C-alpha positions as CSV (number, residue, x, y, z in Angstrom):
1,M,-2.0,-23.5,-24.1
2,N,-3.7,-21.7,-27.3
3,S,-4.6,-18.4,-27.3
4,E,-8.6,-19.6,-27.0
5,M,-7.4,-22.0,-23.8
6,I,-5.8,-18.8,-22.2
7,F,-8.5,-16.1,-22.9
8,I,-11.2,-18.3,-20.8
9,V,-8.5,-18.8,-18.0
10,I,-7.6,-15.3,-18.0
11,V,-11.4,-14.4,-17.8
12,V,-12.2,-17.1,-15.4
13,F,-9.4,-15.4,-12.7
14,L,-10.9,-12.4,-13.3
15,C,-14.4,-13.4,-11.9
16,L,-12.2,-16.0,-8.9
17,D,-10.7,-12.6,-8.2
18,F,-14.1,-10.5,-7.6
19,L,-15.8,-13.1,-6.5
20,L,-13.0,-13.7,-3.7
21,E,-12.6,-9.9,-2.7
22,R,-16.2,-9.5,-2.4
23,G,-17.1,-13.1,-0.3
24,L,-14.3,-11.8,2.0
25,E,-15.4,-7.9,2.3
26,W,-19.2,-9.7,2.9
27,L,-17.6,-12.0,6.0
28,N,-15.8,-8.6,7.5
29,M,-18.8,-6.4,7.3
30,R,-21.2,-10.1,9.0
31,A,-18.2,-10.0,11.8
32,M,-19.4,-6.5,12.5
33,A,-21.0,-6.6,15.8
34,P,-24.3,-4.7,16.0
35,V,-23.7,-3.5,19.9
36,L,-20.6,-2.5,21.4
37,P,-18.4,-6.3,22.5
38,E,-17.6,-6.3,26.0
39,K,-13.9,-6.5,24.9
40,L,-14.0,-3.1,23.4
41,R,-15.8,-0.9,25.9
42,G,-12.8,1.3,27.1
43,I,-11.4,1.9,23.6
44,Y,-14.7,2.7,21.7
45,D,-17.8,4.6,23.6
46,E,-21.2,3.7,22.3
47,K,-21.9,6.7,20.2
48,E,-17.6,5.9,18.6
49,Y,-18.5,2.3,17.8
50,E,-22.1,3.7,16.3
51,R,-20.1,6.3,14.2
52,F,-17.5,3.2,13.2
53,Q,-20.3,1.4,12.4
54,R,-22.0,4.2,9.5
55,Y,-18.4,4.7,8.4
56,K,-17.5,1.1,7.3
57,R,-20.7,0.7,5.9
58,E,-21.2,3.4,3.9
59,N,-17.5,2.7,2.2
60,N,-18.6,-0.7,2.2
61,R,-21.2,0.4,-0.1
62,L,-19.0,2.7,-1.9
63,D,-16.3,0.0,-2.7
64,L,-18.8,-2.6,-3.9
65,F,-20.2,-0.3,-6.5
66,S,-16.8,0.9,-7.4
67,S,-15.5,-3.0,-7.6
68,S,-18.4,-3.9,-9.4
69,F,-18.5,-1.1,-11.9
70,S,-14.9,-1.6,-12.9
71,F,-14.9,-5.8,-13.0
72,A,-17.9,-5.3,-15.7
73,V,-15.9,-2.8,-17.5
74,M,-13.0,-5.2,-17.6
75,L,-15.0,-7.9,-18.7
76,I,-16.5,-5.9,-21.3
77,F,-13.8,-4.8,-22.7
78,L,-12.2,-8.0,-22.5
79,C,-15.2,-10.1,-24.2
80,L,-15.9,-7.4,-27.4
81,G,-11.9,-7.3,-27.9
82,G,-11.3,-4.0,-26.9
83,F,-7.6,-4.5,-26.0
84,G,-7.4,-6.3,-29.6
85,W,-8.4,-3.1,-31.3
86,Y,-6.8,-0.9,-29.2
87,N,-3.4,-2.6,-29.8
88,A,-4.0,-2.3,-33.2
89,W,-4.2,1.8,-33.3
90,V,-0.8,1.6,-31.1
91,V,0.4,-0.2,-33.8
92,A,-1.1,2.0,-36.6
93,Q,0.6,5.0,-34.9
94,T,4.6,4.1,-34.8
95,G,6.3,1.0,-35.6
96,N,8.2,1.8,-32.6
97,T,8.0,-1.2,-29.8
98,I,8.8,1.4,-26.7
99,L,6.7,4.1,-28.0
100,Q,3.9,1.4,-28.9
101,T,4.1,-0.1,-25.2
102,L,4.5,3.9,-23.7
103,I,1.4,5.0,-25.8
104,F,-0.7,1.7,-25.0
105,M,0.3,1.8,-21.3
106,L,-0.8,5.2,-20.7
107,G,-4.0,5.3,-22.3
108,L,-4.9,2.5,-20.1
109,S,-3.9,4.6,-16.8
110,L,-6.0,7.3,-18.1
111,A,-8.6,5.4,-18.7
112,S,-8.8,4.0,-15.4
113,G,-7.7,6.5,-13.6
114,I,-11.0,8.8,-15.9
115,L,-13.1,5.7,-14.6
116,S,-12.4,6.1,-11.2
117,L,-12.3,9.5,-10.4
118,P,-16.0,9.8,-9.4
119,F,-15.6,7.1,-6.8
120,D,-12.4,8.6,-5.4
121,W,-14.5,12.2,-5.2
122,Y,-17.0,11.0,-3.5
123,A,-15.4,8.9,-0.9
124,T,-12.7,12.3,-0.1
125,F,-15.7,15.0,-0.6
126,H,-18.3,12.8,1.3
127,I,-17.7,10.4,3.1
128,E,-14.5,11.2,4.7
129,E,-16.0,14.7,4.8
130,K,-18.9,13.3,6.5
131,Y,-17.0,11.8,9.2
132,G,-14.6,15.0,9.9
133,F,-11.6,13.5,8.0
134,N,-11.1,15.0,5.3
135,K,-9.4,18.6,5.4
136,T,-8.6,18.2,1.5
137,T,-9.6,21.5,-0.3
138,V,-10.8,21.1,-3.8
139,K,-8.0,22.7,-5.7
140,T,-5.5,20.9,-3.4
141,Y,-7.2,17.3,-4.5
142,W,-7.0,18.7,-8.3
143,L,-3.4,19.6,-7.8
144,D,-2.2,16.1,-6.0
145,M,-4.0,14.4,-8.9
146,L,-2.0,16.2,-11.6
147,K,1.0,15.8,-9.9
148,S,0.9,12.5,-9.0
149,M,-0.3,11.7,-12.6
150,L,2.8,13.4,-14.0
151,I,5.5,11.6,-11.1
152,S,4.1,8.4,-12.2
153,G,3.6,9.1,-15.8
154,L,7.4,10.3,-15.6
155,I,8.9,7.6,-13.2
156,G,7.1,5.0,-14.8
157,G,7.3,6.3,-18.0
158,A,10.9,5.5,-17.9
159,L,11.3,2.6,-16.1
160,L,8.6,0.9,-18.4
161,A,10.8,2.4,-21.4
162,V,14.2,1.1,-20.0
163,V,12.7,-2.4,-19.3
164,V,11.6,-2.6,-23.4
165,W,14.6,-1.2,-24.2
166,F,16.3,-4.4,-22.4
167,Y,13.7,-6.5,-24.1
168,K,14.2,-5.3,-27.3
169,W,18.7,-5.1,-26.5
170,A,19.1,-8.6,-24.8
171,G,16.3,-10.9,-25.9
172,T,15.9,-13.3,-23.9
173,Y,17.9,-12.6,-21.4
174,F,16.5,-8.9,-20.9
175,W,14.5,-9.6,-17.3
176,V,18.2,-9.9,-16.1
177,Y,18.7,-6.3,-16.7
178,A,15.8,-4.7,-16.3
179,W,15.5,-6.9,-12.5
180,G,18.9,-5.1,-11.6
181,I,17.7,-1.1,-13.0
182,I,14.9,-1.8,-10.8
183,T,16.6,-2.9,-8.0
184,L,18.9,0.5,-8.5
185,F,15.7,2.4,-8.5
186,T,14.2,0.5,-5.4
187,V,17.0,1.4,-3.5
188,F,17.5,5.0,-4.2
189,M,13.5,5.6,-3.7
190,S,13.8,3.8,-0.2
191,M,16.5,6.6,0.9
192,F,15.3,9.8,-0.6
193,Y,11.7,9.4,-1.3
194,S,11.1,11.6,1.6
195,Q,13.6,14.4,0.7
196,L,12.6,14.2,-3.4
197,I,9.0,13.1,-3.6
198,V,6.7,14.3,-0.1
199,P,8.0,18.0,-0.4
200,L,6.0,17.6,-3.8
201,F,2.8,17.1,-1.6
202,N,4.0,18.2,2.2
203,K,6.2,20.2,4.4
204,Q,8.4,19.0,6.0
205,V,9.9,20.8,8.5
206,P,12.5,20.0,11.4
207,L,11.0,19.0,15.2
208,E,11.5,22.5,17.1
209,E,13.6,22.1,20.1
210,G,11.4,20.8,23.6
211,I,10.3,17.8,25.9
212,L,8.9,16.0,23.1
213,R,12.5,16.1,20.9
214,D,14.3,16.0,24.3
215,K,12.4,12.8,25.1
216,I,12.7,11.0,21.6
217,Q,16.6,11.8,21.2
218,E,16.9,10.6,25.0
219,F,15.3,6.9,23.8
220,A,17.3,6.7,20.7
221,T,20.3,6.9,22.6
222,K,19.2,4.2,25.1
223,A,18.3,2.2,23.1
224,G,21.5,2.3,20.9
225,F,19.7,3.7,18.2
226,K,21.5,7.5,16.1
227,L,18.7,9.9,15.5
228,D,19.8,13.0,14.1
229,N,17.3,13.9,11.7
230,I,13.1,14.7,13.3
231,Y,10.3,16.2,10.7
232,V,7.0,17.2,11.3
233,I,4.5,16.9,7.8
234,D,1.8,19.1,7.3
235,G,-0.7,15.5,7.4
236,S,-3.7,17.7,8.7
237,R,-3.9,19.4,5.3
238,R,-5.1,16.3,3.7
239,S,-7.0,14.4,6.7
240,T,-7.2,14.0,10.5
241,K,-5.8,10.8,10.8
242,A,-2.0,10.3,12.4
243,N,0.4,8.4,11.7
244,A,4.4,7.9,11.6
245,Y,7.3,6.6,10.0
246,F,11.1,6.0,9.5
247,T,12.4,6.4,5.8
248,G,16.1,6.1,4.5
249,F,19.1,3.7,6.1
250,G,22.2,4.7,7.6
251,P,23.1,8.2,7.5
252,R,20.2,9.5,5.6
253,K,17.0,7.9,7.8
254,R,15.1,10.1,9.1
255,V,11.7,10.0,11.4
256,V,8.7,12.1,10.1
257,L,6.0,12.4,12.6
258,Y,2.8,13.5,10.9
259,D,1.2,17.3,12.8
260,T,-2.5,15.6,13.9
261,L,0.2,12.6,15.8
262,I,1.4,15.4,17.8
263,Q,-2.0,17.3,18.5
264,E,-3.7,13.7,19.7
265,L,-0.5,11.8,21.6
266,T,0.8,12.2,24.7
267,V,4.6,13.0,24.3
268,E,4.9,9.4,25.9
269,E,2.5,8.0,23.7
270,I,4.3,9.1,20.8
271,V,7.9,8.6,22.2
272,A,6.4,4.9,22.2
273,V,5.1,4.6,18.8
274,L,8.7,5.5,17.7
275,A,9.8,3.0,19.7
276,H,7.9,0.7,17.6
277,E,9.3,1.7,14.6
278,I,13.2,2.1,16.0
279,G,12.2,-1.9,17.0
280,H,12.2,-2.3,12.8
281,Y,14.7,-0.8,12.3
282,Q,16.7,-2.2,14.8
283,K,15.6,-5.9,14.3
284,K,16.5,-5.3,10.2
285,H,12.3,-5.5,9.5
286,T,12.7,-2.8,6.9
287,L,15.7,-4.0,5.2
288,Q,14.4,-7.6,5.3
289,F,11.5,-6.2,3.3
290,L,13.6,-4.5,1.2
291,L,15.3,-7.7,0.2
292,A,12.5,-9.9,0.0
293,S,10.4,-7.3,-2.6
294,V,13.8,-7.5,-5.0
295,I,13.5,-11.4,-4.8
296,Q,9.6,-11.1,-5.5
297,T,10.6,-8.7,-8.8
298,G,13.6,-11.0,-9.8
299,I,10.6,-14.2,-10.0
300,L,8.2,-11.8,-11.2
301,L,10.4,-10.6,-14.1
302,W,11.9,-14.3,-14.9
303,L,7.9,-15.4,-15.1
304,F,7.9,-12.7,-18.1
305,A,10.5,-13.3,-19.5
306,M,9.4,-17.1,-19.8
307,F,5.8,-15.9,-21.7
308,V,6.1,-13.0,-22.9
309,N,7.3,-13.7,-26.8
310,Q,4.4,-16.4,-26.8
311,P,1.9,-15.5,-29.5
312,A,-0.9,-17.1,-28.1
313,L,-0.7,-15.1,-24.7
314,S,-1.4,-11.3,-26.9
315,E,-3.6,-13.2,-29.1
316,A,-5.8,-14.2,-26.5
317,L,-6.5,-10.2,-26.2
318,G,-7.2,-10.2,-29.9
319,G,-3.3,-9.5,-31.4
320,D,-2.3,-11.2,-34.4
321,K,1.2,-12.1,-32.9
322,A,3.3,-11.1,-30.1
323,Y,3.3,-8.0,-28.5
324,F,5.5,-6.8,-26.1
325,Q,2.3,-4.8,-24.1
326,L,-0.4,-6.8,-24.9
327,G,1.9,-9.8,-23.2
328,L,2.4,-7.5,-20.0
329,I,-1.4,-6.9,-19.5
330,A,-2.5,-11.0,-20.1
331,F,1.1,-12.2,-17.9
332,A,-0.4,-9.0,-15.2
333,I,-3.8,-11.2,-15.1
334,L,-2.6,-14.8,-15.1
335,Y,0.2,-14.3,-12.1
336,S,-2.9,-12.8,-9.9
337,P,-3.3,-16.0,-8.2
338,V,1.0,-16.2,-7.7
339,S,0.6,-12.6,-6.3
340,M,-2.0,-13.5,-3.8
341,V,0.1,-16.4,-2.5
342,L,2.7,-13.9,-2.2
343,G,0.7,-11.6,-0.5
344,L,-0.8,-13.9,1.9
345,F,2.8,-14.6,3.8
346,M,4.6,-11.4,3.1
347,N,1.6,-10.4,5.0
348,M,2.3,-13.4,7.4
349,W,5.8,-12.4,8.3
350,S,4.6,-8.6,8.4
351,R,2.7,-9.3,11.5
352,H,5.1,-11.3,13.2
353,N,7.7,-8.3,12.7
354,E,4.7,-5.6,13.9
355,Y,4.6,-8.0,17.6
356,E,8.1,-8.1,17.4
357,A,8.3,-4.4,17.5
358,D,5.9,-4.3,19.7
359,A,7.7,-6.0,21.9
360,F,10.8,-4.0,21.5
361,A,8.9,-1.0,22.3
362,A,7.3,-2.9,25.4
363,R,10.3,-3.9,27.0
364,N,12.6,-0.9,25.7
365,H,9.7,1.6,27.0
366,N,6.5,1.3,28.3
367,G,3.8,-0.8,27.1
368,D,0.8,1.0,28.6
369,H,1.7,4.5,26.8
370,L,1.9,2.4,23.3
371,I,-1.5,0.6,24.0
372,S,-2.9,4.5,24.8
373,G,-1.4,5.8,21.7
374,L,-2.2,2.8,19.3
375,K,-6.0,3.3,21.2
376,K,-6.4,6.9,20.7
377,I,-4.7,6.5,16.9
378,S,-7.3,3.7,15.6
379,V,-10.3,5.1,17.7
380,K,-9.2,8.6,15.8
381,A,-9.1,6.4,12.4
382,L,-12.7,4.5,13.3
383,S,-9.9,1.7,12.3
384,N,-12.4,-2.1,12.8
385,L,-11.4,-4.2,15.7
386,T,-13.5,-7.1,14.8
387,P,-12.6,-7.8,11.3
388,H,-13.3,-11.0,9.8
389,P,-10.5,-14.0,10.8
390,L,-9.9,-15.3,7.0
391,Y,-10.3,-11.3,6.2
392,E,-7.6,-10.0,8.5
393,W,-5.1,-13.6,7.3
394,V,-5.5,-12.5,4.1
395,Y,-5.8,-8.6,3.6
396,Y,-4.1,-6.9,7.1
397,S,-0.2,-6.1,7.2
398,H,-0.5,-5.3,11.1
399,P,-2.4,-7.8,13.6
400,S,-5.6,-6.5,14.9
401,L,-5.6,-3.9,18.0
402,L,-6.7,-6.1,20.6
403,K,-4.6,-8.5,19.2
404,R,-1.4,-6.5,19.6
405,I,-2.6,-5.5,23.1
406,R,-2.8,-8.5,24.3
407,H,1.0,-9.1,22.8
408,I,1.9,-6.0,24.3
409,A,0.6,-6.2,28.0
410,R,2.6,-9.8,28.0
411,N,5.7,-8.3,26.9
412,D,5.5,-5.1,29.0
413,L,4.8,-7.8,31.6
414,K,8.3,-9.8,31.3
415,S,10.0,-6.7,31.2
416,H,8.2,-5.7,34.7
417,K,9.5,-8.6,36.2
418,K,13.3,-8.8,34.7
419,K,13.4,-5.6,36.4
């Protein structure tokens, strides 16, 4: 395939991706009933449902405008030969392939961040503020952005530099070495992310002694799950939305509770939510997803290694020969359909695992408490309880709330019958 044909394919893929996303979003908005459906009574009241609809519509309008703007900028930049022009300028600054790639990607990242900043600012300080979610101050917002840029720049830049070095040193088989180093980094971050990265943004303190800690420890012991590290994170500094998560493996594992979760849920509901998370760990879902991610990365790098040295790939973006950085951009666009298909299967698998974790919580703790806890979390976050089935199938990693409730109720009933 020559460069002209690759260019056409790239443009077609970008257009199809944009149209698919917008079409699914349109279907999802159409699926919202104008009045509270009977099956939602008892979860949302009428006023909360009206508030939910306004919140979703405002976010949808902003997303439509933001994505359309980004799509237009990308298409114009691509069609006017912007990538080729920018690459020529970078190459004129240095002949070192590693520096060329780092400068090229840094410039694109900064440009992308600057273009998306007004939309992110509006979402945070207008929409989230309007509906009572945002607790972020202007100072915290800018500090978070600066920290995120520095961390992603340092870590992402270091990994990219190593990958390019392997590319120059190992030739065709650079992907094997790159896969190895990325796998080591992934495992390391899975174990130490909460200790190394989270403290740069939030405070984490051990959960104080009391009824909640005793109940969590009691359930963990009953479930045969050794749990010593229970922390509370100050999520209320930025949002009113509640959450909880597990991180790490073996002796490094810890459970992290958002302070908003503790404020909104009862003790039994919190234990039920944690029982769900323990279910993921006991069913080895976290480890399985880590392995799947490693395999996906290997396939991605293998395919990239097959195409990166093809001059036509870089020429399609305006290069005069094969360049690693241009090949990387072109490949990322061409790989998007494969990525979407893999994402569909990963989301299907994730939804299956969520059902399994819910069933574990219902059988080993209390399904009613889990249901009431999930209801509070969903309503507090103004979650969409009636997504369009196709939209849910494509994007949702968790089943919608009503599906989870029905599934939990069935498993709770089974556990009561056994008793």
